N, C-alpha and C positions, 0 to 999 in steps of 0.2 A: 110216649113216656121216656123211651131211651133217648130220643132227640132232646127232650126237656132236660134230662140229666146231663147229657153232653154239653148242652148250652150253659147250664149252671156251672159245670166244671171249667168251661172256657172263661166265663166271666170272673170266676174266683181266681184263676191263674193270672189273668190280666191285672186284676186289682193287686194281687200279691207281688207281681213283678214290678208294678209301678211303686208300690210301697218300699220294696227293697232298694230300688234306684234312688228314691228321695232320701231314705235313711242313710244310704251310703254317701250320697252327695253332701248331706248335712254334716256327717261325721268327718268327712274329708275337709270341709271348709272350717270346721271347728279346730281340727288338728293344725291346719295352716295358720289360723289366727293365733293359736297358742304358741306356735313356733315364732311367729312374728313378735308377739309380746315378749317372749324370752329374749329375742335378739335386741329389742328396744331396751329391755331391762339391763342387759349386759353392756350395751352402748352407754347408757346413762351412768352405770356404775363406774365405768372407765373414765367418763367425762368428769364425774364428781371427784375421783381420785386425782385426775390431772389438775383440776381447778384448785384442790386443796394443796397440791404440791407447788403450784405456781404463785399462790397468794402470799402477800407479805404486807406488814405495816397497816396503814389505814385502808389500803385497797382490799385487805383480807376481809374487813367487815362487810364491804360491798359485795364481794364474791360470795361470802358466807350467806348473806341475805338472799342473793340470787339463787344460790344452791338450795336453800331452804324452800324457796317458792317452787322450784322445779321438783323437789322431792315430794312436796305436798300434792302437786298436780299428778305426779306419777302414782303415788299411793292411792289417790282417789280413783284413778283410771283402773288400777289393778284390782281394787276392791269391787268396782262395778263389774269388771270382767268375771271375777270369781262368783259373784252373785248370779250373773247371767248364765254361767256355766252350770251352776247347781240347778237353776230353774230348768235349763234345757235337758239336763240328765233326768230329772224327775218327770218332765213331760214325756220323754222318750219311753221311760219305764211304764208310765201309766198307759200310754197308747199301745204299747206292746202287750200289756195285760188285757186290754180291751179287745185287741185283734185276736189274741189267743182264745179268749172266750167265744168270740164269733166263729173262729175256725172250728173249735170243738163242737159248737152247736150245729154248724153246717155239716160236719163229718157225721154226727149222730143222725141228722136228718137224711143224709145221703144213704147211710146204712138202712135206715127205716124204709126209704123208697125202694131200695133193692129187695128188701125182705117182702114188702108188699107186692112188688112186681112178680116175685116168685109165687106168692100165694094167689095172686090174680090170674096168673097163667095156669096154675093148677086148677083153679075154679072156673076156667073158661071165660075169663074177663067178665065177671058178673058186673052189672051196672053199679052196685054198691061200691065195689072195689075201685072201679074206674073213677067214680065221683070222689072217693077218698084220695086216690092218687093225684087227681087234679088239684085237690086242696093242699096236698103235701108239696106238690111242685110250686104252688102259689106261695106257700110258707117259705120254701127255699129261696124263691126269688126275693121275697121280702128281706130275708137274711142277707142276701147279696146287696140289696139296696142299702141296708143299714151299714154294712161293711164299707160300701162306697162313700156313704156320708161321713163315716168316721175317718176314712182316708182323706176326703176333701178338707175336713176340719184340721187334720194333722198337717196337711200341706200348707194351709193358711198359717198355722202356728209356726211351722218351720220357715215359711217365707218371712214372717215377722221377725223371727230370730236372725235370719240372714240379713235383713235390713238393719237390725241392731248391731250386728257384727260390722257391717260396712260403716255405720256411723261411728263406732268406736275406732275403727281403723283410720277413718278420716281425722278423728281427733288426735290420734297418735301422730299422723303425718303433719298436722298443723303445729303440734308441739315441737316436732323435730325441725320443721322449717323455721319456727320462731327461735329455736335454740341455735340453729346455724347462723341466722341473721345476727343474733347477739354476739356469737363468736367472731363474726367478721367485723362488727363494729368495735369490739374490744381489741382485736388485733390492730385495727387502724389507729386506735387511740394509743396503744402501746408504741407503735411505730412512730407516731408524731411526738410522743414524749421523749423517745430516744433521740430523735432528730434535734429537738430543742435543747436537750441536755448537752449534745455535742457542740451546739452553737452558743452555749451559755456565756463562755468567756469572751467570745468574739463580739457578741451583741450586748453583753451586760444585762441580760434578762434575769429578773428575780424569780428563780424556779420555785422557791417555796410558795410564793404568792400564786404562781400559775397552778401548782399542784393542788393548792387549797381550792382554787376556782374549779378545777377539773373534778375534784372529789365531790364538790357541792353539786355540780351539774350531773355527775353520775348518780347521786342520790335522787335527784328529781327525775332522771330518765330522759332528759331533753337531749337526745343523741345528735340530731341534725344541727341544732344550735351549737353544741359543743364542738362538733367536727368543723363547722364554719369558723369558729373562733381560732381553733388550732391551725387551720390552713392559713388564715390571715396573719397570725403571728409568725408562722414559719416563713411566710414570704417577706 
């Protein structure tokens, strides 16, 4: 009987240790994700302010449209993250309540086993008490198995949450990469425009016409074709 109690205590401690580790790891990952999201939000806020300060004339309409698209993407991502965080918090609270119930039940069973062990010893290990102790130990083992199944289920849910975090993080990185590419293309276009303006008098190029063509291509988003035209004209 004593060996049975010791074995049950050992199993319970192992399960709780694993539970604490998984919970700590999940909370750490969630905190890291929230910091990254805050950093991205601040970066986009500064980028939006910079774009607003640099825009002028007809180009302002194009930049404003682009800014609106990025803002919508960001708001959607932020809303999805907030929803995921609420679900994760509720999941943790529910599982902690379930674990607490199982721990209390196991504690009560442990005390019951100790009390019965004392009575059994006093009554010289009567067959009836021995049989009842065996049943009690079996019930305790069932409690441990139930706790282990609850832990396995929680680990799977946390694993799904972790995969969701990685997917959201990848989406943020894709948006950042797309934004950097757009900035590079925009910088190249501005540089080409400045070069053509400097050579306007020398070559007699109608800059009004060129600007209208460029704005039209900007609206359609045909960046590669636009860059090719500008490079040919510049030559």
